[in-house]
mmCIF file as gemmi writes it, N, C-alpha and C atoms, coordinates in Angstrom:
data_model
loop_
_atom_site.group_PDB
_atom_site.id
_atom_site.type_symbol
_atom_site.label_atom_id
_atom_site.label_alt_id
_atom_site.label_comp_id
_atom_site.label_asym_id
_atom_site.label_entity_id
_atom_site.label_seq_id
_atom_site.pdbx_PDB_ins_code
_atom_site.Cartn_x
_atom_site.Cartn_y
_atom_site.Cartn_z
_atom_site.occupancy
_atom_site.B_iso_or_equiv
_atom_site.pdbx_formal_charge
_atom_site.auth_seq_id
_atom_site.auth_asym_id
_atom_site.pdbx_PDB_model_num
ATOM 1 N N . MET Axp A 1 ? -8.6 14.665 1.123 1 0 ? 1 A 1
ATOM 2 C CA . MET Axp A 1 ? -8.191 13.946 -0.068 1 0 ? 1 A 1
ATOM 3 C C . MET Axp A 1 ? -9.376 13.134 -0.564 1 0 ? 1 A 1
ATOM 4 N N . THR Axp A 2 ? -9.698 13.284 -1.836 1 0 ? 2 A 1
ATOM 5 C CA . THR Axp A 2 ? -10.842 12.558 -2.376 1 0 ? 2 A 1
ATOM 6 C C . THR Axp A 2 ? -10.429 11.272 -3.079 1 0 ? 2 A 1
ATOM 7 N N . THR Axp A 3 ? -9.204 11.215 -3.558 1 0 ? 3 A 1
ATOM 8 C CA . THR Axp A 3 ? -8.724 9.982 -4.17 1 0 ? 3 A 1
ATOM 9 C C . THR Axp A 3 ? -7.317 9.671 -3.658 1 0 ? 3 A 1
ATOM 10 N N . PHE Axp A 4 ? -6.987 8.437 -3.727 1 0 ? 4 A 1
ATOM 11 C CA . PHE Axp A 4 ? -5.687 7.931 -3.296 1 0 ? 4 A 1
ATOM 12 C C . PHE Axp A 4 ? -5.062 7.288 -4.515 1 0 ? 4 A 1
ATOM 13 N N . GLY Axp A 5 ? -3.907 7.753 -4.916 1 0 ? 5 A 1
ATOM 14 C CA . GLY Axp A 5 ? -3.288 7.261 -6.142 1 0 ? 5 A 1
ATOM 15 C C . GLY Axp A 5 ? -2.056 6.418 -5.903 1 0 ? 5 A 1
ATOM 16 N N . LEU Axp A 6 ? -1.54 5.882 -6.976 1 0 ? 6 A 1
ATOM 17 C CA . LEU Axp A 6 ? -0.355 5.051 -6.9 1 0 ? 6 A 1
ATOM 18 C C . LEU Axp A 6 ? 0.847 5.851 -6.385 1 0 ? 6 A 1
ATOM 19 N N . ASP Axp A 7 ? 0.918 7.134 -6.718 1 0 ? 7 A 1
ATOM 20 C CA . ASP Axp A 7 ? 2.008 7.965 -6.183 1 0 ? 7 A 1
ATOM 21 C C . ASP Axp A 7 ? 1.891 8.098 -4.667 1 0 ? 7 A 1
ATOM 22 N N . ASP Axp A 8 ? 0.662 8.186 -4.158 1 0 ? 8 A 1
ATOM 23 C CA . ASP Axp A 8 ? 0.454 8.215 -2.704 1 0 ? 8 A 1
ATOM 24 C C . ASP Axp A 8 ? 0.921 6.895 -2.088 1 0 ? 8 A 1
ATOM 25 N N . MET Axp A 9 ? 0.614 5.804 -2.763 1 0 ? 9 A 1
ATOM 26 C CA . MET Axp A 9 ? 1.019 4.488 -2.274 1 0 ? 9 A 1
ATOM 27 C C . MET Axp A 9 ? 2.535 4.367 -2.282 1 0 ? 9 A 1
ATOM 28 N N . ARG Axp A 10 ? 3.179 4.861 -3.338 1 0 ? 10 A 1
ATOM 29 C CA . ARG Axp A 10 ? 4.649 4.829 -3.405 1 0 ? 10 A 1
ATOM 30 C C . ARG Axp A 10 ? 5.26 5.586 -2.228 1 0 ? 10 A 1
ATOM 31 N N . ARG Axp A 11 ? 4.699 6.739 -1.919 1 0 ? 11 A 1
ATOM 32 C CA . ARG Axp A 11 ? 5.205 7.555 -0.816 1 0 ? 11 A 1
ATOM 33 C C . ARG Axp A 11 ? 5.114 6.794 0.496 1 0 ? 11 A 1
ATOM 34 N N . ILE Axp A 12 ? 3.973 6.152 0.73 1 0 ? 12 A 1
ATOM 35 C CA . ILE Axp A 12 ? 3.785 5.378 1.96 1 0 ? 12 A 1
ATOM 36 C C . ILE Axp A 12 ? 4.713 4.178 1.971 1 0 ? 12 A 1
ATOM 37 N N . MET Axp A 13 ? 4.832 3.492 0.844 1 0 ? 13 A 1
ATOM 38 C CA . MET Axp A 13 ? 5.719 2.341 0.773 1 0 ? 13 A 1
ATOM 39 C C . MET Axp A 13 ? 7.159 2.742 1.063 1 0 ? 13 A 1
ATOM 40 N N . GLY Axp A 14 ? 7.579 3.883 0.556 1 0 ? 14 A 1
ATOM 41 C CA . GLY Axp A 14 ? 8.942 4.348 0.757 1 0 ? 14 A 1
ATOM 42 C C . GLY Axp A 14 ? 9.256 4.69 2.197 1 0 ? 14 A 1
ATOM 43 N N . GLY Axp A 15 ? 8.229 4.992 2.98 1 0 ? 15 A 1
ATOM 44 C CA . GLY Axp A 15 ? 8.425 5.346 4.372 1 0 ? 15 A 1
ATOM 45 C C . GLY Axp A 15 ? 8.351 4.18 5.338 1 0 ? 15 A 1
ATOM 46 N N . CYS Axp A 16 ? 8.107 2.985 4.822 1 0 ? 16 A 1
ATOM 47 C CA . CYS Axp A 16 ? 7.975 1.817 5.69 1 0 ? 16 A 1
ATOM 48 C C . CYS Axp A 16 ? 9.33 1.2 5.997 1 0 ? 16 A 1
ATOM 49 N N . ALA Axp A 17 ? 9.397 0.58 7.145 1 0 ? 17 A 1
ATOM 50 C CA . ALA Axp A 17 ? 10.626 -0.093 7.567 1 0 ? 17 A 1
ATOM 51 C C . ALA Axp A 17 ? 10.932 -1.269 6.65 1 0 ? 17 A 1
ATOM 52 N N . GLY Axp A 18 ? 12.196 -1.499 6.426 1 0 ? 18 A 1
ATOM 53 C CA . GLY Axp A 18 ? 12.61 -2.652 5.647 1 0 ? 18 A 1
ATOM 54 C C . GLY Axp A 18 ? 12.398 -2.518 4.157 1 0 ? 18 A 1
ATOM 55 N N . VAL Axp A 19 ? 12.372 -1.276 3.648 1 0 ? 19 A 1
ATOM 56 C CA . VAL Axp A 19 ? 12.195 -1.072 2.222 1 0 ? 19 A 1
ATOM 57 C C . VAL Axp A 19 ? 13.423 -1.625 1.495 1 0 ? 19 A 1
ATOM 58 N N . PRO Axp A 20 ? 13.226 -2.536 0.559 1 0 ? 20 A 1
ATOM 59 C CA . PRO Axp A 20 ? 14.368 -3.083 -0.172 1 0 ? 20 A 1
ATOM 60 C C . PRO Axp A 20 ? 15.054 -2.006 -1.014 1 0 ? 20 A 1
ATOM 61 N N . GLU Axp A 21 ? 16.36 -1.919 -0.908 1 0 ? 21 A 1
ATOM 62 C CA . GLU Axp A 21 ? 17.106 -0.91 -1.66 1 0 ? 21 A 1
ATOM 63 C C . GLU Axp A 21 ? 17.171 -1.231 -3.142 1 0 ? 21 A 1
ATOM 64 N N . THR Axp A 22 ? 16.901 -2.466 -3.511 1 0 ? 22 A 1
ATOM 65 C CA . THR Axp A 22 ? 17.007 -2.886 -4.902 1 0 ? 22 A 1
ATOM 66 C C . THR Axp A 22 ? 15.762 -2.541 -5.718 1 0 ? 22 A 1
ATOM 67 N N . ILE Axp A 23 ? 14.722 -2.08 -5.075 1 0 ? 23 A 1
ATOM 68 C CA . ILE Axp A 23 ? 13.466 -1.773 -5.752 1 0 ? 23 A 1
ATOM 69 C C . ILE Axp A 23 ? 13.363 -0.276 -6.005 1 0 ? 23 A 1
ATOM 70 N N . ASP Axp A 24 ? 13.072 0.096 -7.246 1 0 ? 24 A 1
ATOM 71 C CA . ASP Axp A 24 ? 12.828 1.49 -7.58 1 0 ? 24 A 1
ATOM 72 C C . ASP Axp A 24 ? 11.309 1.693 -7.594 1 0 ? 24 A 1
ATOM 73 N N . LEU Axp A 25 ? 10.815 2.379 -6.584 1 0 ? 25 A 1
ATOM 74 C CA . LEU Axp A 25 ? 9.366 2.58 -6.469 1 0 ? 25 A 1
ATOM 75 C C . LEU Axp A 25 ? 8.807 3.451 -7.589 1 0 ? 25 A 1
ATOM 76 N N . ASN Axp A 26 ? 9.675 4.125 -8.334 1 0 ? 26 A 1
ATOM 77 C CA . ASN Axp A 26 ? 9.211 4.938 -9.456 1 0 ? 26 A 1
ATOM 78 C C . ASN Axp A 26 ? 8.933 4.105 -10.698 1 0 ? 26 A 1
ATOM 79 N N . ASP Axp A 27 ? 9.359 2.833 -10.679 1 0 ? 27 A 1
ATOM 80 C CA . ASP Axp A 27 ? 9.049 1.938 -11.795 1 0 ? 27 A 1
ATOM 81 C C . ASP Axp A 27 ? 7.553 1.645 -11.811 1 0 ? 27 A 1
ATOM 82 N N . ASP Axp A 28 ? 7.117 0.905 -12.801 1 0 ? 28 A 1
ATOM 83 C CA . ASP Axp A 28 ? 5.711 0.508 -12.92 1 0 ? 28 A 1
ATOM 84 C C . ASP Axp A 28 ? 5.466 -0.663 -11.961 1 0 ? 28 A 1
ATOM 85 N N . ILE Axp A 29 ? 5.138 -0.342 -10.711 1 0 ? 29 A 1
ATOM 86 C CA . ILE Axp A 29 ? 5.018 -1.358 -9.663 1 0 ? 29 A 1
ATOM 87 C C . ILE Axp A 29 ? 3.576 -1.743 -9.351 1 0 ? 29 A 1
ATOM 88 N N . GLY Axp A 30 ? 2.623 -1.109 -9.986 1 0 ? 30 A 1
ATOM 89 C CA . GLY Axp A 30 ? 1.215 -1.284 -9.627 1 0 ? 30 A 1
ATOM 90 C C . GLY Axp A 30 ? 0.741 -2.712 -9.551 1 0 ? 30 A 1
ATOM 91 N N . ASP Axp A 31 ? 1.174 -3.536 -10.484 1 0 ? 31 A 1
ATOM 92 C CA . ASP Axp A 31 ? 0.676 -4.919 -10.546 1 0 ? 31 A 1
ATOM 93 C C . ASP Axp A 31 ? 1.702 -5.955 -10.119 1 0 ? 31 A 1
ATOM 94 N N . ILE Axp A 32 ? 2.786 -5.505 -9.495 1 0 ? 32 A 1
ATOM 95 C CA . ILE Axp A 32 ? 3.786 -6.432 -8.963 1 0 ? 32 A 1
ATOM 96 C C . ILE Axp A 32 ? 3.406 -6.732 -7.517 1 0 ? 32 A 1
ATOM 97 N N . THR Axp A 33 ? 3.43 -7.988 -7.143 1 0 ? 33 A 1
ATOM 98 C CA . THR Axp A 33 ? 3.02 -8.336 -5.782 1 0 ? 33 A 1
ATOM 99 C C . THR Axp A 33 ? 3.979 -7.716 -4.763 1 0 ? 33 A 1
ATOM 100 N N . PHE Axp A 34 ? 3.429 -7.454 -3.59 1 0 ? 34 A 1
ATOM 101 C CA . PHE Axp A 34 ? 4.272 -6.937 -2.516 1 0 ? 34 A 1
ATOM 102 C C . PHE Axp A 34 ? 5.412 -7.905 -2.216 1 0 ? 34 A 1
ATOM 103 N N . VAL Axp A 35 ? 5.134 -9.191 -2.28 1 0 ? 35 A 1
ATOM 104 C CA . VAL Axp A 35 ? 6.169 -10.201 -2.029 1 0 ? 35 A 1
ATOM 105 C C . VAL Axp A 35 ? 7.3 -10.045 -3.038 1 0 ? 35 A 1
ATOM 106 N N . ASP Axp A 36 ? 6.952 -9.912 -4.32 1 0 ? 36 A 1
ATOM 107 C CA . ASP Axp A 36 ? 7.978 -9.752 -5.352 1 0 ? 36 A 1
ATOM 108 C C . ASP Axp A 36 ? 8.72 -8.423 -5.222 1 0 ? 36 A 1
ATOM 109 N N . LEU Axp A 37 ? 8.08 -7.443 -4.615 1 0 ? 37 A 1
ATOM 110 C CA . LEU Axp A 37 ? 8.741 -6.157 -4.364 1 0 ? 37 A 1
ATOM 111 C C . LEU Axp A 37 ? 9.631 -6.213 -3.124 1 0 ? 37 A 1
ATOM 112 N N . GLY Axp A 38 ? 9.554 -7.328 -2.392 1 0 ? 38 A 1
ATOM 113 C CA . GLY Axp A 38 ? 10.393 -7.499 -1.214 1 0 ? 38 A 1
ATOM 114 C C . GLY Axp A 38 ? 9.763 -7.037 0.086 1 0 ? 38 A 1
ATOM 115 N N . TYR Axp A 39 ? 8.465 -6.816 0.083 1 0 ? 39 A 1
ATOM 116 C CA . TYR Axp A 39 ? 7.757 -6.385 1.289 1 0 ? 39 A 1
ATOM 117 C C . TYR Axp A 39 ? 7.163 -7.599 1.994 1 0 ? 39 A 1
ATOM 118 N N . ASP Axp A 40 ? 7.538 -7.783 3.247 1 0 ? 40 A 1
ATOM 119 C CA . ASP Axp A 40 ? 6.97 -8.885 4.005 1 0 ? 40 A 1
ATOM 120 C C . ASP Axp A 40 ? 5.637 -8.454 4.619 1 0 ? 40 A 1
ATOM 121 N N . SER Axp A 41 ? 4.993 -9.371 5.305 1 0 ? 41 A 1
ATOM 122 C CA . SER Axp A 41 ? 3.664 -9.094 5.849 1 0 ? 41 A 1
ATOM 123 C C . SER Axp A 41 ? 3.688 -7.964 6.875 1 0 ? 41 A 1
ATOM 124 N N . LEU Axp A 42 ? 4.769 -7.845 7.636 1 0 ? 42 A 1
ATOM 125 C CA . LEU Axp A 42 ? 4.853 -6.751 8.61 1 0 ? 42 A 1
ATOM 126 C C . LEU Axp A 42 ? 4.93 -5.391 7.923 1 0 ? 42 A 1
ATOM 127 N N . ALA Axp A 43 ? 5.652 -5.316 6.816 1 0 ? 43 A 1
ATOM 128 C CA . ALA Axp A 43 ? 5.737 -4.058 6.07 1 0 ? 43 A 1
ATOM 129 C C . ALA Axp A 43 ? 4.373 -3.68 5.492 1 0 ? 43 A 1
ATOM 130 N N . VAL Axp A 44 ? 3.634 -4.672 5.012 1 0 ? 44 A 1
ATOM 131 C CA . VAL Axp A 44 ? 2.309 -4.4 4.452 1 0 ? 44 A 1
ATOM 132 C C . VAL Axp A 44 ? 1.353 -3.947 5.562 1 0 ? 44 A 1
ATOM 133 N N . LEU Axp A 45 ? 1.452 -4.555 6.74 1 0 ? 45 A 1
ATOM 134 C CA . LEU Axp A 45 ? 0.632 -4.102 7.864 1 0 ? 45 A 1
ATOM 135 C C . LEU Axp A 45 ? 1.001 -2.676 8.276 1 0 ? 45 A 1
ATOM 136 N N . GLU Axp A 46 ? 2.283 -2.348 8.216 1 0 ? 46 A 1
ATOM 137 C CA . GLU Axp A 46 ? 2.705 -0.974 8.517 1 0 ? 46 A 1
ATOM 138 C C . GLU Axp A 46 ? 2.122 0 7.499 1 0 ? 46 A 1
ATOM 139 N N . MET Axp A 47 ? 2.11 -0.386 6.22 1 0 ? 47 A 1
ATOM 140 C CA . MET Axp A 47 ? 1.507 0.466 5.197 1 0 ? 47 A 1
ATOM 141 C C . MET Axp A 47 ? 0.03 0.699 5.499 1 0 ? 47 A 1
ATOM 142 N N . ALA Axp A 48 ? -0.673 -0.365 5.875 1 0 ? 48 A 1
ATOM 143 C CA . ALA Axp A 48 ? -2.098 -0.244 6.2 1 0 ? 48 A 1
ATOM 144 C C . ALA Axp A 48 ? -2.294 0.695 7.383 1 0 ? 48 A 1
ATOM 145 N N . ALA Axp A 49 ? -1.429 0.606 8.377 1 0 ? 49 A 1
ATOM 146 C CA . ALA Axp A 49 ? -1.534 1.485 9.545 1 0 ? 49 A 1
ATOM 147 C C . ALA Axp A 49 ? -1.278 2.932 9.157 1 0 ? 49 A 1
ATOM 148 N N . ARG Axp A 50 ? -0.337 3.173 8.265 1 0 ? 50 A 1
ATOM 149 C CA . ARG Axp A 50 ? -0.051 4.546 7.815 1 0 ? 50 A 1
ATOM 150 C C . ARG Axp A 50 ? -1.218 5.114 7.005 1 0 ? 50 A 1
ATOM 151 N N . ILE Axp A 51 ? -1.83 4.269 6.19 1 0 ? 51 A 1
ATOM 152 C CA . ILE Axp A 51 ? -3 4.718 5.43 1 0 ? 51 A 1
ATOM 153 C C . ILE Axp A 51 ? -4.118 5.097 6.385 1 0 ? 51 A 1
ATOM 154 N N . GLN Axp A 52 ? -4.335 4.277 7.402 1 0 ? 52 A 1
ATOM 155 C CA . GLN Axp A 52 ? -5.378 4.595 8.381 1 0 ? 52 A 1
ATOM 156 C C . GLN Axp A 52 ? -5.058 5.899 9.099 1 0 ? 52 A 1
ATOM 157 N N . GLN Axp A 53 ? -3.809 6.081 9.481 1 0 ? 53 A 1
ATOM 158 C CA . GLN Axp A 53 ? -3.415 7.296 10.197 1 0 ? 53 A 1
ATOM 159 C C . GLN Axp A 53 ? -3.598 8.534 9.325 1 0 ? 53 A 1
ATOM 160 N N . GLU Axp A 54 ? -3.201 8.46 8.059 1 0 ? 54 A 1
ATOM 161 C CA . GLU Axp A 54 ? -3.266 9.616 7.176 1 0 ? 54 A 1
ATOM 162 C C . GLU Axp A 54 ? -4.669 9.909 6.658 1 0 ? 54 A 1
ATOM 163 N N . LEU Axp A 55 ? -5.409 8.845 6.331 1 0 ? 55 A 1
ATOM 164 C CA . LEU Axp A 55 ? -6.689 9.027 5.644 1 0 ? 55 A 1
ATOM 165 C C . LEU Axp A 55 ? -7.906 8.649 6.469 1 0 ? 55 A 1
ATOM 166 N N . GLY Axp A 56 ? -7.67 7.972 7.572 1 0 ? 56 A 1
ATOM 167 C CA . GLY Axp A 56 ? -8.79 7.516 8.38 1 0 ? 56 A 1
ATOM 168 C C . GLY Axp A 56 ? -9.488 6.3 7.804 1 0 ? 56 A 1
ATOM 169 N N . VAL Axp A 57 ? -8.837 5.633 6.854 1 0 ? 57 A 1
ATOM 170 C CA . VAL Axp A 57 ? -9.395 4.438 6.238 1 0 ? 57 A 1
ATOM 171 C C . VAL Axp A 57 ? -8.832 3.22 6.96 1 0 ? 57 A 1
ATOM 172 N N . ARG Axp A 58 ? -9.693 2.522 7.663 1 0 ? 58 A 1
ATOM 173 C CA . ARG Axp A 58 ? -9.269 1.31 8.366 1 0 ? 58 A 1
ATOM 174 C C . ARG Axp A 58 ? -9.208 0.16 7.381 1 0 ? 58 A 1
ATOM 175 N N . ILE Axp A 59 ? -8.089 -0.565 7.429 1 0 ? 59 A 1
ATOM 176 C CA . ILE Axp A 59 ? -7.917 -1.731 6.574 1 0 ? 59 A 1
ATOM 177 C C . ILE Axp A 59 ? -7.778 -2.942 7.481 1 0 ? 59 A 1
ATOM 178 N N . PRO Axp A 60 ? -8.832 -3.741 7.611 1 0 ? 60 A 1
ATOM 179 C CA . PRO Axp A 60 ? -8.773 -4.922 8.473 1 0 ? 60 A 1
ATOM 180 C C . PRO Axp A 60 ? -7.737 -5.923 7.967 1 0 ? 60 A 1
ATOM 181 N N . ASP Axp A 61 ? -7.255 -6.764 8.874 1 0 ? 61 A 1
ATOM 182 C CA . ASP Axp A 61 ? -6.221 -7.741 8.524 1 0 ? 61 A 1
ATOM 183 C C . ASP Axp A 61 ? -6.622 -8.636 7.355 1 0 ? 61 A 1
ATOM 184 N N . ASP Axp A 62 ? -7.902 -9.043 7.3 1 0 ? 62 A 1
ATOM 185 C CA . ASP Axp A 62 ? -8.312 -9.914 6.196 1 0 ? 62 A 1
ATOM 186 C C . ASP Axp A 62 ? -8.255 -9.174 4.86 1 0 ? 62 A 1
ATOM 187 N N . ALA Axp A 63 ? -8.515 -7.866 4.858 1 0 ? 63 A 1
ATOM 188 C CA . ALA Axp A 63 ? -8.402 -7.081 3.628 1 0 ? 63 A 1
ATOM 189 C C . ALA Axp A 63 ? -6.938 -6.924 3.231 1 0 ? 63 A 1
ATOM 190 N N . VAL Axp A 64 ? -6.065 -6.76 4.228 1 0 ? 64 A 1
ATOM 191 C CA . VAL Axp A 64 ? -4.635 -6.661 3.946 1 0 ? 64 A 1
ATOM 192 C C . VAL Axp A 64 ? -4.163 -7.93 3.242 1 0 ? 64 A 1
ATOM 193 N N . ASP Axp A 65 ? -4.644 -9.079 3.702 1 0 ? 65 A 1
ATOM 194 C CA . ASP Axp A 65 ? -4.262 -10.357 3.095 1 0 ? 65 A 1
ATOM 195 C C . ASP Axp A 65 ? -4.703 -10.451 1.637 1 0 ? 65 A 1
ATOM 196 N N . GLU Axp A 66 ? -5.797 -9.804 1.297 1 0 ? 66 A 1
ATOM 197 C CA . GLU Axp A 66 ? -6.328 -9.859 -0.066 1 0 ? 66 A 1
ATOM 198 C C . GLU Axp A 66 ? -5.644 -8.868 -1.001 1 0 ? 66 A 1
ATOM 199 N N . MET Axp A 67 ? -5.036 -7.84 -0.455 1 0 ? 67 A 1
ATOM 200 C CA . MET Axp A 67 ? -4.362 -6.82 -1.274 1 0 ? 67 A 1
ATOM 201 C C . MET Axp A 67 ? -2.951 -7.305 -1.583 1 0 ? 67 A 1
ATOM 202 N N . LYS Axp A 68 ? -2.788 -7.891 -2.724 1 0 ? 68 A 1
ATOM 203 C CA . LYS Axp A 68 ? -1.509 -8.502 -3.082 1 0 ? 68 A 1
ATOM 204 C C . LYS Axp A 68 ? -0.567 -7.541 -3.804 1 0 ? 68 A 1
ATOM 205 N N . THR Axp A 69 ? -1.109 -6.453 -4.376 1 0 ? 69 A 1
ATOM 206 C CA . THR Axp A 69 ? -0.292 -5.521 -5.153 1 0 ? 69 A 1
ATOM 207 C C . THR Axp A 69 ? -0.571 -4.08 -4.703 1 0 ? 69 A 1
ATOM 208 N N . PRO Axp A 70 ? 0.336 -3.163 -5.023 1 0 ? 70 A 1
ATOM 209 C CA . PRO Axp A 70 ? 0.068 -1.76 -4.707 1 0 ? 70 A 1
ATOM 210 C C . PRO Axp A 70 ? -1.239 -1.256 -5.343 1 0 ? 70 A 1
ATOM 211 N N . GLN Axp A 71 ? -1.515 -1.67 -6.579 1 0 ? 71 A 1
ATOM 212 C CA . GLN Axp A 71 ? -2.74 -1.207 -7.234 1 0 ? 71 A 1
ATOM 213 C C . GLN Axp A 71 ? -3.977 -1.749 -6.527 1 0 ? 71 A 1
ATOM 214 N N . ALA Axp A 72 ? -3.915 -2.976 -6.048 1 0 ? 72 A 1
ATOM 215 C CA . ALA Axp A 72 ? -5.039 -3.541 -5.295 1 0 ? 72 A 1
ATOM 216 C C . ALA Axp A 72 ? -5.262 -2.745 -4.018 1 0 ? 72 A 1
ATOM 217 N N . ALA Axp A 73 ? -4.197 -2.302 -3.381 1 0 ? 73 A 1
ATOM 218 C CA . ALA Axp A 73 ? -4.323 -1.488 -2.177 1 0 ? 73 A 1
ATOM 219 C C . ALA Axp A 73 ? -4.936 -0.127 -2.51 1 0 ? 73 A 1
ATOM 220 N N . VAL Axp A 74 ? -4.485 0.48 -3.582 1 0 ? 74 A 1
ATOM 221 C CA . VAL Axp A 74 ? -5.038 1.77 -4.025 1 0 ? 74 A 1
ATOM 222 C C . VAL Axp A 74 ? -6.528 1.624 -4.305 1 0 ? 74 A 1
ATOM 223 N N . ASP Axp A 75 ? -6.896 0.583 -5.024 1 0 ? 75 A 1
ATOM 224 C CA . ASP Axp A 75 ? -8.31 0.36 -5.356 1 0 ? 75 A 1
ATOM 225 C C . ASP Axp A 75 ? -9.155 0.185 -4.092 1 0 ? 75 A 1
ATOM 226 N N . TYR Axp A 76 ? -8.639 -0.579 -3.131 1 0 ? 76 A 1
ATOM 227 C CA . TYR Axp A 76 ? -9.361 -0.798 -1.879 1 0 ? 76 A 1
ATOM 228 C C . TYR Axp A 76 ? -9.568 0.524 -1.142 1 0 ? 76 A 1
ATOM 229 N N . VAL Axp A 77 ? -8.504 1.302 -1.015 1 0 ? 77 A 1
ATOM 230 C CA . VAL Axp A 77 ? -8.599 2.58 -0.3 1 0 ? 77 A 1
ATOM 231 C C . VAL Axp A 77 ? -9.592 3.505 -0.989 1 0 ? 77 A 1
ATOM 232 N N . ASN Axp A 78 ? -9.558 3.564 -2.3 1 0 ? 78 A 1
ATOM 233 C CA . ASN Axp A 78 ? -10.494 4.436 -3.015 1 0 ? 78 A 1
ATOM 234 C C . ASN Axp A 78 ? -11.938 3.986 -2.874 1 0 ? 78 A 1
ATOM 235 N N . ARG Axp A 79 ? -12.176 2.683 -2.82 1 0 ? 79 A 1
ATOM 236 C CA . ARG Axp A 79 ? -13.548 2.201 -2.571 1 0 ? 79 A 1
ATOM 237 C C . ARG Axp A 79 ? -14.015 2.651 -1.182 1 0 ? 79 A 1
ATOM 238 N N . ARG Axp A 80 ? -13.131 2.572 -0.203 1 0 ? 80 A 1
ATOM 239 C CA . ARG Axp A 80 ? -13.491 2.972 1.173 1 0 ? 80 A 1
ATOM 240 C C . ARG Axp A 80 ? -13.673 4.492 1.261 1 0 ? 80 A 1
ATOM 241 N N . LEU Axp A 81 ? -12.862 5.252 0.54 1 0 ? 81 A 1
ATOM 242 C CA . LEU Axp A 81 ? -13.021 6.714 0.56 1 0 ? 81 A 1
ATOM 243 C C . LEU Axp A 81 ? -14.334 7.132 -0.087 1 0 ? 81 A 1
ATOM 244 N N . ALA Axp A 82 ? -14.762 6.392 -1.104 1 0 ? 82 A 1
ATOM 245 C CA . ALA Axp A 82 ? -16.001 6.722 -1.816 1 0 ? 82 A 1
ATOM 246 C C . ALA Axp A 82 ? -17.242 6.343 -1.014 1 0 ? 82 A 1
ATOM 247 N N . ALA Axp A 83 ? -17.081 5.404 -0.098 1 0 ? 83 A 1
ATOM 248 C CA . ALA Axp A 83 ? -18.245 4.907 0.666 1 0 ? 83 A 1
ATOM 249 C C . ALA Axp A 83 ? -18.722 5.937 1.68 1 0 ? 83 A 1
């Protein structure tokens, strides 16, 4: 995979534990914070672990803290894939 898109992020988010049933991941979620989407810090860490498992992109804890939205996570992963 050469790029990681928002649809890829939606797929990973949908597979994480504790996904809020009230959130439609098909909506325009790119710039909504994970907190506002109902994802706690453990869910975000699980997403980071799944990204590492699937793509081999390691996301350190401090980077996870800086990624506040799905789009920020996508951008981070794509920067790491390009490096």
